[in-house]
C-alpha positions in Angstrom: -61.7 10.6 207.9 -62.2 14.3 207.0 -61.9 15.5 203.4 -58.9 17.8 202.8 -57.6 16.3 199.6 -59.1 19.0 197.3 -57.6 21.8 199.5 -54.2 20.1 199.4 -54.3 19.9 195.6 -55.2 23.5 195.2 -52.7 24.6 197.8 -49.9 22.7 196.0 -50.8 24.5 192.8 -49.6 27.8 194.4 -46.1 26.5 195.2 -44.7 27.4 191.8 -46.5 30.8 191.4 -45.4 31.7 194.9 -41.8 31.1 193.9 -42.3 33.1 190.7 -43.5 36.0 192.7 -40.5 35.7 195.1 -38.2 35.8 192.1 -40.1 38.7 190.4 -39.9 40.8 193.5 -36.2 40.1 194.1 -36.9 39.5 197.8 -33.2 38.9 198.8 -32.1 42.0 196.9 -34.8 44.1 198.5 -33.7 43.0 202.0 -30.1 43.9 201.2 -31.3 47.3 199.9 -33.2 48.0 203.0 -30.2 47.2 205.2 -28.0 49.4 203.0 -30.3 52.4 203.1 -30.9 52.1 206.8 -27.2 52.2 207.3 -27.1 55.4 205.2 -29.8 56.9 207.5 -27.5 56.4 210.5 -24.9 58.8 209.0 -24.5 62.1 210.8 -24.9 64.1 207.6 -28.0 62.2 206.4 -30.4 65.1 207.0 -28.2 67.7 205.4 -29.9 67.0 202.0 -33.6 67.1 203.0 -34.8 66.2 199.5 -32.6 63.1 199.2 -33.3 62.0 202.8 -37.1 62.2 202.2 -36.6 60.2 199.0 -34.6 57.5 200.9 -37.2 57.2 203.6 -39.9 56.9 201.0 -37.9 54.1 199.3 -37.3 52.3 202.5 -41.0 52.4 203.4 -42.0 51.1 200.0 -39.5 48.2 200.2 -40.6 47.3 203.7 -44.2 47.3 202.7 -43.5 44.9 199.8 -41.4 42.6 202.0 -44.1 42.6 204.7 -46.8 41.7 202.2 -44.7 38.8 200.8 -43.8 37.5 204.2 -47.5 37.6 205.2 -48.5 35.5 202.1 -45.6 33.1 202.8 -46.7 32.6 206.4 -50.3 32.1 205.4 -49.2 29.4 202.9 -47.2 27.6 205.6 -50.0 28.0 208.2 -52.6 26.4 205.9 -50.3 23.4 205.4 -49.9 23.0 209.2 -53.7 23.3 209.7 -54.3 20.6 207.1 -51.8 18.3 208.8 -53.4 18.9 212.2 -56.9 18.2 210.8 -55.7 15.0 209.2 -53.8 13.7 212.2 -56.6 14.5 214.7 -59.4 13.8 212.3 -60.8 17.1 213.4 -63.5 18.4 211.0 -63.9 21.6 213.1 -60.6 22.9 211.6 -62.0 22.8 208.1 -63.8 26.2 208.2 -60.7 27.8 209.6 -58.6 26.2 206.9 -61.0 27.4 204.2 -61.1 31.0 205.6 -57.3 31.2 205.9 -57.0 29.8 202.3 -59.4 32.4 200.9 -57.5 35.2 202.7 -54.2 33.8 201.3 -55.6 33.7 197.7 -56.8 37.4 198.0 -53.4 38.6 199.4 -51.5 36.5 196.8 -53.5 38.0 193.9 -52.8 41.5 195.2 -49.1 40.8 195.4 -49.0 39.1 192.0 -50.5 42.2 190.4 -47.7 44.3 191.9 -45.2 42.1 190.0 -46.9 43.0 186.8 -46.3 46.7 187.4 -42.8 46.5 186.2 -42.8 48.6 183.1 -40.3 51.5 182.7 -42.8 54.1 183.6 -45.3 52.1 185.6 -44.2 53.7 188.9 -44.8 57.2 187.7 -47.7 59.6 188.1 -50.1 59.7 185.2 -51.6 62.4 183.0 -55.0 61.3 181.8 -57.0 63.2 179.1 -60.7 62.6 178.1 -62.3 63.8 174.9 -66.0 63.6 174.1 -66.5 61.8 170.8 -69.4 61.0 168.5 -72.8 61.6 170.2 -73.0 65.4 170.9 -74.4 66.3 174.3 -74.8 62.7 175.3 -71.1 62.1 174.8 -70.2 65.2 176.8 -72.3 63.8 179.6 -70.6 60.4 179.2 -67.2 62.1 179.4 -68.3 63.8 182.7 -69.3 60.4 184.0 -65.9 59.0 183.2 -64.2 62.0 184.8 -66.1 61.1 188.0 -65.2 57.4 187.7 -61.5 58.0 187.5 -61.6 60.6 190.2 -63.5 58.2 192.5 -61.0 55.4 191.7 -58.1 57.7 192.5 -59.7 58.7 195.8 -60.2 55.1 196.8 -56.5 54.4 196.1 -55.4 57.4 198.2 -54.1 59.2 195.1 -54.3 62.9 194.6 -55.9 64.4 191.5 -54.9 67.7 189.9 -57.0 69.3 187.1 -54.7 70.6 184.4 -57.3 71.6 181.8 -61.1 71.6 181.6 -63.6 72.5 178.8 -67.3 72.3 179.6 -69.9 70.9 177.2 -72.2 73.3 175.5 -75.3 71.9 177.2 -74.0 69.4 179.9 -71.0 67.4 180.8 -67.4 67.8 179.6 -65.9 68.3 176.1 -62.4 67.6 177.3 -60.5 67.4 180.6 -56.9 66.7 181.5 -56.0 65.3 185.0 -52.7 64.6 186.7 -53.1 61.6 189.0 -50.4 61.3 191.6 -49.7 58.1 193.4 -47.4 55.0 193.4 -47.9 53.0 190.1 -50.6 55.5 188.9 -49.5 55.1 185.3 -49.0 51.4 185.6 -52.7 51.0 186.5 -54.2 53.7 184.3 -52.4 52.7 181.1 -55.2 50.0 180.8 -57.7 52.8 180.3 -56.2 54.3 177.1 -58.6 54.0 174.2 -62.3 54.6 173.4 -65.0 54.0 176.0 -68.6 53.3 174.7 -71.8 53.9 176.6 -75.2 52.5 175.7 -78.2 53.8 177.6 -81.6 55.5 177.2 -80.4 59.1 177.0 -82.0 61.8 179.2 -81.2 64.1 176.3 -83.2 62.2 173.8 -86.9 63.4 173.8 -88.0 60.1 172.2 -86.6 58.1 175.0 -84.6 55.9 172.7 -81.4 54.0 173.4 -78.3 55.9 172.4 -74.7 55.0 171.9 -72.0 57.6 172.8 -68.2 57.6 173.0 -65.3 59.2 174.8 -61.6 58.7 174.2 -59.0 58.4 177.0 -55.3 59.1 176.5 -52.9 58.2 179.3 -49.2 59.2 179.5 -46.7 58.9 182.4 -45.5 62.1 184.1 -41.8 61.6 183.4 -39.2 62.9 185.9 -37.9 66.4 185.7 -34.3 65.3 185.0 -35.3 64.0 181.6 -34.7 66.6 178.9 -35.7 66.7 175.2 -34.4 69.1 172.6 -37.3 71.1 171.2 -37.0 73.5 168.3 -39.0 76.6 169.1 -39.9 76.9 165.4 -41.7 73.6 165.7 -44.2 74.9 168.2 -47.4 76.8 167.9 -48.4 78.4 171.2 -52.0 79.6 171.7 -53.5 81.3 174.7 -57.1 81.2 175.9 -59.2 82.0 178.9 -59.2 79.3 181.6 -62.4 77.9 183.0 -63.4 75.1 185.3 -66.5 72.9 186.0 -69.6 75.0 186.5 -67.7 78.2 185.6 -65.1 77.8 188.4 -61.7 79.4 188.2 -62.7 81.6 185.3 -59.9 84.1 184.5 -60.5 87.5 182.8 -57.1 87.2 181.2 -55.9 84.6 178.7 -53.6 82.6 181.0 -54.3 79.1 179.7 -51.8 77.7 177.3 -52.2 75.3 174.3 -49.0 74.0 172.7 -49.0 72.2 169.4 -45.8 70.4 168.3 -46.2 70.8 164.5 -44.0 67.9 163.3 -45.8 65.3 165.3 -49.3 66.9 165.8 -49.1 66.4 169.6 -51.2 69.0 171.5 -51.0 69.7 175.2 -53.0 72.1 177.3 -52.7 73.6 180.8 -54.9 76.1 182.6 -54.7 75.3 186.3 -51.6 77.2 187.3 -51.6 80.8 188.7 -50.0 82.5 185.7 -49.5 82.1 182.0 -45.8 81.5 182.6 -46.5 78.6 185.0 -49.1 77.1 182.6 -46.6 77.2 179.8 -43.9 75.5 182.0 -46.4 72.7 182.9 -47.5 72.3 179.3 -43.9 72.1 178.1 -43.2 69.4 180.6 -46.2 67.4 179.3 -44.9 67.9 175.8 -41.4 66.7 176.8 -43.0 63.6 178.3 -44.7 62.7 175.1 -41.8 63.5 172.9 -39.4 61.6 175.1 -41.6 58.5 174.7 -41.7 59.0 171.0 -37.9 59.3 170.9 -37.5 56.0 172.9 -39.7 54.0 170.6 -38.1 52.1 167.7 -41.5 51.5 166.0 -45.2 52.3 166.4 -45.9 49.0 168.1 -43.7 49.9 171.0 -45.3 53.3 171.2 -48.7 51.7 171.5 -47.4 49.7 174.5 -46.8 52.9 176.3 -49.6 55.3 175.1 -52.2 52.6 174.6 -54.2 52.6 171.4 -56.2 55.8 171.0 -58.4 54.9 168.1 -61.0 56.9 166.2 -63.5 58.1 168.7 -66.6 56.3 167.3 -68.3 53.1 166.3 -66.3 49.9 166.2 -63.2 51.3 168.0 -64.2 50.9 171.7 -61.9 49.0 174.1 -64.7 48.8 176.7 -68.5 49.0 176.6 -70.8 50.1 179.4 -74.3 49.0 178.7 -77.1 50.4 181.0 -80.1 49.4 178.9 -81.7 46.9 178.0 -79.4 45.0 180.4 -76.5 46.0 182.6 -73.0 45.0 181.6 -69.5 46.4 181.4 -67.2 44.4 179.1 -63.6 44.9 178.1 -63.1 44.0 174.4 -59.4 43.2 174.8 -59.4 40.9 177.9 -62.9 39.6 177.8 -63.4 40.6 181.5 -66.9 41.7 182.3 -69.0 42.8 185.3 -72.8 43.4 185.7 -72.6 46.1 188.4 -72.4 49.1 186.0 -73.1 51.6 188.8 -70.3 50.1 190.9 -67.8 50.4 188.1 -68.9 54.0 187.4 -68.4 54.7 191.1 -64.7 54.0 190.7 -64.8 50.2 190.9 -62.5 49.7 187.8 -59.5 48.0 189.5 -60.7 44.4 188.5 -60.6 45.6 184.8 -57.1 47.1 185.4 -55.9 43.9 187.0 -57.3 41.8 184.1 -55.5 44.0 181.6 -52.2 43.6 183.4 -52.7 39.8 183.4 -53.6 40.0 179.7 -50.4 41.8 178.9 -48.3 39.3 180.9 -50.0 36.4 179.1 -49.1 37.8 175.7 -52.5 39.5 175.2 -54.6 36.4 175.3 -58.2 36.6 176.7 -58.3 36.2 180.5 -62.1 36.1 180.9 -63.7 36.8 184.2 
């Protein structure tokens, strides 16, 4: 008699979570919505409004992708049960490797689908605006901020997201003092909200002549890029608008005129900057949109705790405030202080391999912020 009892028990443990995912994804409602939208697409005047028709087609594609992913997981679950039954009836040990392989694939696909159900916040689907600021540590922290810039850019590339540089300030010696990116892609904010806070690096610094280990910090602020149809009343008297010369990495995009814009909302202290557009007027429009996004979120919050849920906790940029540590010497380890999740492949993480940390954060939130471990 072949041994399949352990697999049966583990497979049975997925019955309830699979139903929970089905309920969370509202599978019947999504199917009805696809049928409704596809009927709309058959209308003779569907293409008269190109913007709306493109939006409808995008929605249908996203719904179908989700439905297909769930159906695949459900079919794999049923297939494993059939294979186990066949193996038991025929006492065929040769089926066990196939059962195990199919089960492992099922678990990976199920986990990917379950993460999607956790991206259900009001702004999770939106594009994200991410800002990095070098903290305590001088040149080393500027270099660290440059490393984080590369990490997030690489992550976005792997996801197929586009990255637009809104503002950039070089370090005096190396690296980056501050940078603001707009990252465009489905659920960009939902994933990147996990990154808000202070990031700590421990390594033997190439900028330390004594070759000593050094600790440096960089803060990350993440906000959703809220839709254009959301408006916020802003009193012009509450704004301080400064202009400065734009510059990019390595001296790129340097303008001879002061086209870059910095807007300070005096009552709240919120500061936004933009320099990547072609004119001062366009930079001001983009900066105002960023300011509206931040003020809209503030307006929607009943208390500071709810605000932290959206902005993340941007703490003092120094010792004792880090959400995540990246240790390169004397050992290699990346550990998230909030979730307890850790990885030893520091270089892999810095090359954009941060999604396991993001997924752990989403689980942590869903569990009421209890440690999830590895």
